[in-house]
C-alpha positions, 0 to 999 in steps of 0.5 A: 844535370849540374854544371859548375862555374869553373868548369864552363865552356868559354869562347871569345867570338870577338875581341872584348867578348868573353862567352861562357856556356853555363848550362844545356840540356834537352833543346836548351842552351844558356850562356853568359856573355861579357862585353867590354865598352864599346864592343859591337856584334855585327848584324847576324841571324840564326834558326836558333830562337833566343831570349836575352836577359841584361844582367849588367850594364846597357846595350844599344840593341838592334832587332830587325829595323828596331833599335832600342837602348837596354839596361839592367834588368831588360829582356829581348826575344828573338825570333828564329832567323831575325837579324840582330846586332848589339853594342855595349854602352858600357862594360856589361853582361847578357845572359842568352837562352837558345832553342835549340842548342847552339851546337857551334858554341860546344 
């Protein structure tokens, strides 16, 4: 299955955040999330396993009780139901892969 960028589903989950569903199939989904500097997503958790790859910029990322700064080229694995939050330290882009698919993003 092919996915064209200009046909991607786009969501705006918060002011300064644009989420683009770039592909999905079987039990997987991939999104590209663009953040404006200073924007935060509060602590949340979901049943989906998630891997985040930092494609551009840097973030302060909290996973459970641990907080680290992650930058372009770094990645994070988030187990199912693990509380996590993120703040963009500059204009930044993250690529997220989820399993199972995030039906709430379609």
